[in-house]
N, CA, C and O atoms as a MOPAC input file, in Angstrom:
PM7 MOZYME 1SCF
protein

 N     99.76200 1    71.24800 1    26.50600 1
 C    100.90200 1    71.25900 1    27.65900 1
 C    101.07800 1    70.24300 1    28.21900 1
 O    100.42100 1    69.22000 1    28.41400 1
 N    102.85400 1    70.91400 1    28.68900 1
 C    103.14200 1    69.67800 1    29.51400 1
 C    103.27700 1    70.12500 1    30.93500 1
 O    103.75300 1    71.21700 1    31.24700 1
 N    102.81900 1    69.19400 1    31.81900 1
 C    103.27100 1    69.86000 1    33.23500 1
 C    103.74000 1    68.42400 1    33.74800 1
 O    103.88900 1    67.32500 1    33.21300 1
 N    103.92300 1    69.00500 1    35.19100 1
 C    105.08100 1    67.61100 1    36.08300 1
 C    103.94200 1    67.37900 1    37.14300 1
 O    103.45800 1    68.40100 1    37.62800 1
 N    103.61400 1    66.56200 1    37.42500 1
 C    102.62400 1    66.06600 1    38.86700 1
 C    103.20400 1    66.64000 1    40.01100 1
 O    104.35600 1    66.37100 1    40.35200 1
 N    102.62700 1    67.25100 1    40.49200 1
 C    102.95400 1    67.93800 1    42.14000 1
 C    102.61000 1    66.64300 1    43.20900 1
 O    101.82700 1    65.70200 1    43.07600 1
 N    103.54400 1    67.00700 1    44.33500 1
 C    103.51500 1    65.96800 1    45.13300 1
 C    102.03400 1    65.81000 1    45.97600 1
 O    101.87600 1    64.99100 1    46.88200 1
 N    100.91900 1    66.81300 1    45.47000 1
 C     99.90000 1    66.67400 1    46.34700 1
 C     98.91800 1    65.89500 1    45.07100 1
 O     97.68800 1    65.90200 1    45.11800 1
 N     99.67200 1    65.27500 1    44.01100 1
 C     98.54400 1    64.40200 1    42.78800 1
 C     97.77900 1    65.24500 1    42.09000 1
 O     96.59400 1    64.96400 1    41.91300 1
 N     98.38600 1    66.53900 1    41.52600 1
 C     97.77700 1    67.35900 1    40.92900 1
 C     98.27300 1    68.12400 1    39.97700 1
 O     99.26800 1    68.64100 1    40.48400 1
 N     98.15000 1    68.52800 1    38.79900 1
 C     98.53800 1    69.52800 1    37.83400 1
 C     97.77900 1    70.65500 1    37.49000 1
 O     96.61700 1    70.59300 1    37.08800 1
 N     98.33000 1    71.53100 1    37.62000 1
 C     97.82200 1    73.26700 1    37.48100 1
 C     97.25300 1    73.86600 1    36.04900 1
 O     98.13000 1    73.92200 1    35.18600 1
 N     96.33000 1    74.18900 1    35.75800 1
 C     95.78300 1    74.82000 1    34.62200 1
 C     95.17700 1    75.63000 1    34.85500 1
 O     94.41000 1    75.42000 1    35.79500 1
 N     95.11700 1    76.83100 1    34.29300 1
 C     94.99600 1    78.02000 1    34.49100 1
 C     94.43900 1    78.28800 1    36.24700 1
 O     93.33100 1    78.80000 1    36.40800 1
 N     95.05700 1    78.00800 1    37.14500 1
 C     95.22700 1    78.12200 1    38.87200 1
 C     94.41400 1    77.27600 1    39.05700 1
 O     94.07100 1    77.35600 1    40.23700 1
 N     93.69000 1    76.18200 1    38.35800 1
 C     93.05200 1    75.31000 1    39.03800 1
 C     94.02400 1    73.73000 1    39.07800 1
 O     94.77600 1    73.32800 1    38.19100 1
 N     93.73000 1    73.10300 1    40.30800 1
 C     94.58800 1    71.98300 1    40.54300 1
 C     93.69700 1    70.59600 1    40.12200 1
 O     92.86000 1    70.21900 1    40.94200 1
 N     93.81500 1    70.04900 1    39.22100 1
 C     93.33600 1    68.78000 1    38.86000 1
 C     93.86100 1    67.53500 1    39.06100 1
 O     94.75000 1    67.09400 1    38.33300 1
 N     93.44900 1    66.99300 1    39.87800 1
 C     93.80300 1    65.27300 1    40.29300 1
 C     94.32300 1    64.41400 1    39.20000 1
 O     93.87900 1    64.44000 1    38.05300 1
 N     95.31600 1    63.63000 1    39.62600 1
 C     96.18500 1    62.50400 1    38.83900 1
 C     96.43300 1    61.32400 1    39.59200 1
 O     96.55200 1    61.53700 1    40.79900 1
 N     96.54000 1    60.21100 1    39.24800 1
 C     96.78700 1    59.19500 1    39.85300 1
 C     98.12900 1    59.10100 1    40.47900 1
 O     99.16600 1    59.08200 1    39.81500 1
 N     98.07200 1    59.02800 1    42.06100 1
 C     99.55000 1    58.82300 1    42.95400 1
 C    100.67000 1    58.71700 1    42.17700 1
 O    101.54200 1    59.52700 1    41.86300 1
 N    100.47200 1    57.50100 1    41.91200 1
 C    101.39500 1    56.74500 1    41.41800 1
 C    102.60500 1    57.77000 1    39.94700 1
 O    103.76900 1    57.59000 1    39.59000 1
 N    101.82400 1    58.49800 1    39.63600 1
 C    102.56000 1    59.75000 1    38.91600 1
 C    103.13700 1    60.58900 1    39.32800 1
 O    103.78200 1    61.16700 1    38.45300 1
 N    103.27600 1    61.10100 1    40.57200 1
 C    103.57500 1    62.23900 1    41.25000 1
 C    104.98800 1    62.20700 1    40.78800 1
 O    105.60100 1    61.14100 1    40.81500 1
 N    105.66900 1    63.54200 1    40.27500 1
 C    106.93400 1    63.69300 1    39.88900 1
 C    107.22500 1    63.31300 1    38.27800 1
 O    108.31200 1    63.57400 1    37.76200 1
 N    106.05400 1    62.62000 1    37.48800 1
 C    105.96800 1    62.65800 1    36.02600 1
 C    105.51300 1    63.40300 1    35.47000 1
 O    104.44400 1    63.87600 1    35.85800 1
 N    106.09800 1    63.82400 1    34.35500 1
 C    105.62900 1    64.74300 1    33.13400 1
 C    104.45100 1    64.10700 1    32.54700 1
 O    104.38900 1    62.87900 1    32.60000 1
 N    103.56200 1    64.73000 1    32.02600 1
 C    102.39900 1    64.60400 1    31.67900 1
 C    101.87500 1    65.68200 1    30.92300 1
 O    101.86300 1    66.84300 1    31.33300 1
 N    101.27100 1    65.16700 1    29.39000 1
 C    100.48000 1    66.06100 1    28.78000 1
 C     98.96500 1    66.33000 1    29.27200 1
 O     98.28700 1    65.40200 1    29.71300 1
 N     98.51300 1    67.53000 1    29.18100 1
 C     97.37200 1    68.23100 1    29.50300 1
 C     96.50000 1    68.84200 1    28.30000 1
 O     97.01400 1    69.77400 1    27.68200 1
 N     95.23800 1    68.40200 1    27.91900 1
 C     94.79100 1    68.96900 1    26.67800 1
 C     93.24000 1    69.58300 1    27.29000 1
 O     92.47400 1    68.84100 1    27.90500 1
 N     93.02200 1    70.60100 1    27.09800 1
 C     92.06800 1    71.01700 1    27.30000 1
 C     91.10600 1    71.43200 1    26.26100 1
 O     91.27700 1    72.51300 1    25.69800 1
 N     90.00700 1    70.59400 1    25.92300 1
 C     88.84500 1    70.82500 1    24.73800 1
 C     87.49500 1    70.32700 1    25.49800 1
 O     87.26100 1    69.58700 1    26.45300 1
 N     86.66800 1    71.16800 1    24.52300 1
 C     85.26800 1    70.48800 1    24.83900 1
 C     84.61900 1    70.30200 1    26.08000 1
 O     83.82600 1    69.43300 1    26.44300 1
 N     85.15900 1    71.39400 1    26.73500 1
 C     84.80300 1    71.56900 1    28.35300 1
 C     85.71700 1    70.67600 1    29.36000 1
 O     85.49000 1    70.70800 1    30.56900 1
 N     86.71100 1    69.91500 1    28.83900 1
 C     87.10700 1    68.91900 1    29.67200 1
 C     88.74100 1    69.33700 1    29.72500 1
 O     89.29300 1    70.17700 1    29.01400 1
 N     89.34500 1    68.50800 1    30.76800 1
 C     90.62900 1    68.41600 1    31.13200 1
 C     91.31100 1    67.05900 1    31.22300 1
 O     91.33700 1    66.38200 1    32.25000 1
 N     91.85700 1    66.72500 1    30.07300 1
 C     92.34900 1    65.50300 1    29.82500 1
 C     93.73400 1    65.35200 1    30.44800 1
 O     94.45100 1    66.34600 1    30.32800 1
 N     94.18700 1    64.43400 1    31.01000 1
 C     95.62900 1    64.27200 1    31.22400 1
 C     96.03500 1    63.13600 1    30.92000 1
 O     95.47700 1    62.12900 1    31.35700 1
 N     97.31000 1    63.07900 1    29.93700 1
 C     97.67000 1    61.74300 1    29.32300 1
 C     99.09200 1    61.52400 1    29.43000 1
 O     99.92000 1    62.29800 1    28.95200 1
 N     99.40700 1    60.34600 1    30.13000 1
 C    100.63100 1    59.47100 1    30.50800 1
 C    101.02900 1    58.77700 1    29.36900 1
 O    100.34900 1    57.77100 1    29.16500 1
 N    102.00900 1    59.01500 1    28.47700 1
 C    102.32300 1    58.10700 1    27.40600 1
 C    100.73400 1    58.32800 1    26.66700 1
 O     99.94800 1    59.27200 1    26.58000 1
 N    100.76100 1    56.76900 1    26.16100 1
 C     99.37400 1    56.97800 1    25.00400 1
 C     97.84600 1    56.79100 1    26.15000 1
 O     96.70800 1    56.62200 1    25.71100 1
 N     98.14100 1    56.86100 1    27.38800 1
 C     96.86400 1    56.73800 1    28.16800 1
 C     96.14500 1    57.68600 1    28.65800 1
 O     96.84800 1    58.24700 1    29.49900 1
 N     95.37700 1    58.05900 1    28.61300 1
 C     94.42700 1    59.14400 1    29.31600 1
 C     94.24500 1    58.72900 1    30.98900 1
 O     93.29800 1    58.08100 1    31.43600 1
 N     95.00400 1    59.08600 1    31.51600 1
 C     95.19000 1    58.74200 1    33.52000 1
 C     93.92900 1    59.65500 1    33.97500 1
 O     93.15900 1    59.05800 1    34.72800 1
 N     93.60400 1    60.87300 1    33.68700 1
 C     92.83700 1    61.46400 1    34.41800 1
 C     91.54500 1    62.51600 1    33.21100 1
 O     91.78700 1    63.04300 1    32.12600 1
 N     90.57300 1    62.48100 1    33.79800 1
 C     89.49200 1    63.04000 1    32.79400 1
 C     88.43300 1    63.83300 1    33.59300 1
 O     87.47900 1    63.24300 1    34.10200 1
 N     88.63800 1    65.49200 1    33.73100 1
 C     87.73200 1    65.95400 1    34.42900 1
 C     86.92900 1    67.16200 1    33.61300 1
 O     87.39300 1    67.53700 1    32.53600 1
 N     85.88000 1    67.68400 1    34.07100 1
 C     84.94900 1    68.63200 1    33.85000 1
 C     85.97700 1    70.19500 1    34.08600 1
 O     86.61500 1    70.55600 1    35.07400 1
 N     85.81300 1    70.78100 1    32.89600 1
 C     87.08800 1    72.28900 1    33.07000 1
 C     86.28300 1    72.94300 1    33.97900 1
 O     85.06800 1    72.78700 1    33.85500 1
 N     86.70400 1    73.64600 1    34.87100 1
 C     86.27500 1    74.76600 1    35.87600 1
 C     86.62700 1    75.64500 1    35.82300 1
 O     87.85200 1    75.67300 1    35.93500 1
 N     86.02500 1    76.83600 1    35.64900 1
 C     85.70000 1    78.39500 1    35.05000 1
 C     86.43600 1    78.89500 1    36.27700 1
 O     87.38600 1    79.59600 1    35.92600 1
 N     86.34000 1    78.79000 1    37.51100 1
 C     86.69000 1    79.26600 1    38.84400 1
 C     88.17500 1    79.60900 1    39.21800 1
 O     88.81800 1    78.98400 1    38.37500 1
 N     88.72600 1    80.01500 1    39.72000 1
 C     90.06700 1    80.47400 1    39.53600 1
 C     90.31700 1    79.60600 1    41.38500 1
 O     89.53500 1    79.64400 1    42.33500 1
 N     91.54700 1    78.98800 1    41.29900 1
 C     92.35900 1    78.62800 1    42.69800 1
 C     91.46100 1    77.48100 1    43.01100 1
 O     91.43800 1    77.34600 1    44.23400 1
 N     90.63000 1    76.50300 1    42.35000 1
 C     90.05400 1    75.53200 1    42.77400 1
 C     90.69600 1    74.24200 1    42.91500 1
 O     91.60700 1    74.09000 1    42.10100 1
 N     90.48800 1    73.19000 1    43.75600 1
 C     91.23200 1    72.00900 1    43.56400 1
 C     89.88000 1    71.00500 1    43.48300 1
 O     88.95500 1    70.83400 1    44.27700 1
 N     90.24200 1    70.31100 1    41.92200 1
 C     89.29000 1    69.21200 1    41.59900 1
 C     89.64200 1    67.68200 1    41.68400 1
 O     90.40700 1    67.06500 1    40.94300 1
 N     89.14700 1    67.35600 1    42.41100 1
 C     89.61700 1    66.00900 1    43.01500 1
 C     88.99300 1    64.51800 1    42.40700 1
 O     87.76500 1    64.53500 1    42.31700 1
 N     89.44700 1    63.63200 1    42.11000 1
 C     88.88900 1    62.28600 1    41.86500 1
 C     89.29900 1    61.75400 1    42.95300 1
 O     90.47700 1    61.90800 1    43.27500 1
 N     88.49200 1    61.07500 1    43.69300 1
 C     89.28400 1    60.26800 1    44.84200 1
 C     89.66300 1    59.15300 1    44.92200 1
 O     90.19800 1    58.67700 1    45.92400 1
 N     89.35400 1    58.33200 1    43.45800 1
 C     89.94400 1    57.08500 1    43.00800 1
 C     91.51200 1    57.54900 1    42.62600 1
 O     92.37700 1    56.68400 1    42.48900 1
 N     91.81000 1    58.92900 1    42.46900 1
 C     93.39600 1    58.70900 1    42.09900 1
 C     93.97400 1    58.65400 1    43.60300 1
 O     95.18300 1    58.41900 1    43.61900 1
 N     93.40900 1    58.81000 1    44.80900 1
 C     94.19300 1    58.83800 1    45.95200 1
 C     93.94500 1    57.24200 1    46.69700 1
 O     94.45700 1    56.91100 1    47.76600 1
 N     93.15700 1    56.48400 1    45.96300 1
 C     93.04000 1    55.62400 1    46.99300 1
 C     94.57300 1    54.49200 1    46.69700 1
 O     95.29200 1    54.49300 1    45.69700 1
 N     94.69300 1    53.63600 1    47.91300 1
 C     96.12400 1    53.19100 1    47.93600 1
 C     96.75800 1    54.28700 1    48.94400 1
 O     97.34700 1    53.69500 1    49.84900 1
 N     96.80000 1    55.13800 1    49.02700 1
 C     97.35800 1    56.14900 1    49.84900 1
 C     97.02800 1    56.53200 1    51.06000 1
 O     95.87900 1    56.30200 1    51.43800 1
 N     97.93700 1    57.18200 1    51.91100 1
 C     97.28200 1    57.59200 1    53.21500 1
 C     96.45600 1    58.96700 1    52.78800 1
 O     96.86900 1    59.87900 1    52.07200 1
 N     95.40900 1    58.86700 1    53.31600 1
 C     94.16300 1    59.92700 1    53.34200 1
 C     93.22400 1    59.54800 1    52.03900 1
 O     92.22600 1    60.18400 1    51.70100 1
 N     93.70500 1    58.48200 1    51.43500 1
 C     92.61400 1    57.88700 1    50.46600 1
 C     91.56100 1    56.95900 1    50.99300 1
 O     91.94300 1    55.97700 1    51.63000 1
 N     90.21700 1    57.16400 1    50.79300 1
 C     89.53600 1    56.24400 1    51.40200 1
 C     89.28800 1    54.99400 1    50.48900 1
 O     89.22200 1    55.10400 1    49.26400 1
 N     89.18900 1    54.10900 1    50.97700 1
 C     88.55100 1    52.81600 1    50.32300 1
 C     87.24500 1    52.58200 1    50.50400 1
 O     86.65100 1    53.20000 1    51.38800 1
 N     86.59200 1    51.66800 1    49.71200 1
 C     84.56300 1    51.71400 1    49.87700 1
 C     84.48300 1    51.78100 1    51.11000 1
 O     83.95200 1    52.83400 1    51.46200 1
 N     84.87600 1    50.90000 1    52.21400 1
 C     84.51100 1    50.54300 1    53.08600 1
 C     84.80600 1    51.58200 1    54.27900 1
 O     84.10000 1    51.48600 1    55.28300 1
 N     85.70200 1    52.46800 1    54.23500 1
 C     85.94200 1    53.68000 1    54.80900 1
 C     84.95500 1    54.76700 1    54.41600 1
 O     84.41400 1    55.51600 1    55.22900 1
 N     84.75600 1    54.79100 1    53.02600 1
 C     83.86700 1    55.98700 1    52.58600 1
 C     82.33800 1    55.63600 1    53.43900 1
 O     81.74700 1    56.48800 1    54.10300 1
 N     81.86300 1    54.21300 1    53.25900 1
 C     80.71400 1    54.13500 1    53.81500 1
 C     80.51700 1    54.11100 1    55.39800 1
 O     79.41800 1    54.09100 1    55.95400 1
 N     81.78700 1    54.11600 1    56.05100 1
 C     81.61300 1    54.52600 1    57.82400 1
 C     81.43400 1    56.03900 1    57.74000 1
 O     80.66100 1    56.64500 1    58.48200 1
 N     82.22500 1    56.65300 1    56.75100 1
 C     82.21100 1    57.95500 1    56.94600 1
 C     80.65700 1    58.65600 1    56.84800 1
 O     80.46700 1    59.84800 1    57.09100 1
 N     79.74200 1    57.84700 1    56.50600 1
 C     78.12200 1    58.24400 1    56.17400 1
 C     77.69800 1    58.18800 1    57.38700 1
 O     76.76600 1    58.91100 1    57.74000 1
 N     78.24100 1    57.41100 1    58.15300 1
 C     77.52400 1    57.46600 1    59.51900 1
 C     77.61700 1    58.37200 1    60.46000 1
 O     78.63500 1    59.06400 1    60.47100 1
 N     76.64000 1    58.57600 1    61.41900 1
 C     76.27800 1    59.47300 1    62.17400 1
 C     77.40600 1    59.58400 1    63.21400 1
 O     77.64100 1    58.49800 1    63.74300 1
 N     78.20100 1    60.64900 1    63.67200 1
 C     79.36100 1    60.38100 1    64.72900 1
 C     79.05900 1    60.16700 1    65.88900 1
 O     78.36900 1    61.00500 1    66.47000 1
 N     79.47300 1    59.01700 1    66.54600 1
 C     79.12600 1    58.56700 1    67.64800 1
 C     79.21200 1    59.86800 1    69.09000 1
 O     78.49700 1    60.08100 1    70.06900 1
 N     80.12800 1    60.32600 1    68.69400 1
 C     80.50100 1    61.50600 1    70.06100 1
 C     79.63500 1    62.97000 1    69.65300 1
 O     79.71500 1    64.01400 1    70.29900 1
 N     79.01800 1    62.81300 1    68.74400 1
 C     78.01100 1    64.33400 1    68.45600 1
 C     76.74000 1    64.21700 1    69.82200 1
 O     76.26600 1    63.20900 1    70.34600 1
 N     76.53400 1    65.33400 1    70.02700 1
 C     75.49600 1    65.62600 1    71.29300 1
 C     74.46200 1    66.40900 1    70.68700 1
 O     74.66500 1    66.99200 1    69.62200 1
 N     73.06200 1    66.47700 1    71.45800 1
 C     72.38800 1    67.31500 1    70.80800 1
 C     72.91800 1    69.06900 1    71.13200 1
 O     73.78100 1    69.30300 1    71.97700 1
 N     72.42600 1    69.88000 1    70.53500 1
 C     72.95500 1    71.56600 1    70.78500 1
 C     72.39300 1    71.94100 1    72.28500 1
 O     72.82800 1    72.88500 1    72.94500 1
 N     71.55100 1    71.21300 1    72.63300 1
 C     70.69800 1    71.67300 1    73.96900 1
 C     72.00400 1    71.64400 1    74.87300 1
 O     72.51300 1    72.61400 1    75.43300 1
 N     72.45800 1    70.26100 1    74.89800 1
 C     73.36500 1    70.03000 1    76.11400 1
 C     74.62700 1    70.75700 1    76.16700 1
 O     75.15400 1    70.92500 1    77.26700 1
 N     75.25700 1    71.28000 1    74.94200 1
 C     76.48500 1    72.44300 1    74.49400 1
 C     75.71000 1    73.65700 1    75.16700 1
 O     76.39400 1    74.33400 1    75.93600 1
 N     74.62600 1    73.96300 1    75.02400 1
 C     73.94100 1    75.12500 1    75.44400 1
 C     73.99600 1    75.38300 1    76.94400 1
 O     74.51800 1    76.31500 1    77.55500 1
 N     73.06200 1    73.90100 1    77.55400 1
 C     73.45900 1    74.18300 1    79.07000 1
 C     74.68000 1    74.28700 1    79.69600 1
 O     74.77200 1    74.92600 1    80.74400 1
 N     75.76600 1    73.66700 1    79.12200 1
 C     76.73700 1    74.09400 1    79.92300 1
 C     77.47900 1    75.11300 1    79.43900 1
 O     78.38900 1    75.30600 1    80.24600 1
 N     77.56700 1    76.00300 1    78.36200 1
 C     77.81600 1    77.32900 1    78.03000 1
 C     76.73600 1    78.34700 1    78.62500 1
 O     76.90900 1    79.53200 1    78.34000 1
 N     75.87400 1    78.08200 1    79.25100 1
 C     74.72600 1    78.96000 1    79.99600 1
 C     74.04700 1    79.76300 1    79.07500 1
 O     73.61200 1    80.83800 1    79.48800 1
 N     73.84500 1    79.40300 1    77.72600 1
 C     73.29300 1    80.22900 1    76.84900 1
 C     72.10300 1    79.10400 1    75.91500 1
 O     72.02700 1    77.92700 1    76.26700 1
 N     71.46300 1    79.49500 1    75.04200 1
 C     70.75200 1    78.76600 1    74.00300 1
 C     71.51500 1    79.28200 1    72.61500 1
 O     72.41500 1    80.12100 1    72.59000 1
 N     70.85300 1    78.47100 1    71.27100 1
 C     70.79600 1    78.68500 1    70.16400 1
 C     69.70400 1    78.94100 1    69.40700 1
 O     69.82600 1    79.15600 1    68.20100 1

């Protein structure tokens, strides 16, 4: 089937949105579903390869497809995301302020 890559870097197949590299926004691509995979081709190249999802209205994203655009995480930023947030407080402090306990 032929699809156009949406502004959210995805193509829709059976109500599920599968990510595609952001540089292809607005481009027409070929999508093949076989062997439990969803493969997206641009010209002779496979530009995305996802496991086919049986659910409905799901978003399947390969973060590498977003690298280099606003919202896409670079490896250094991804490592920083795994740290414990500095502003997080123990629940007891919130309970004391709220006048109750959890």
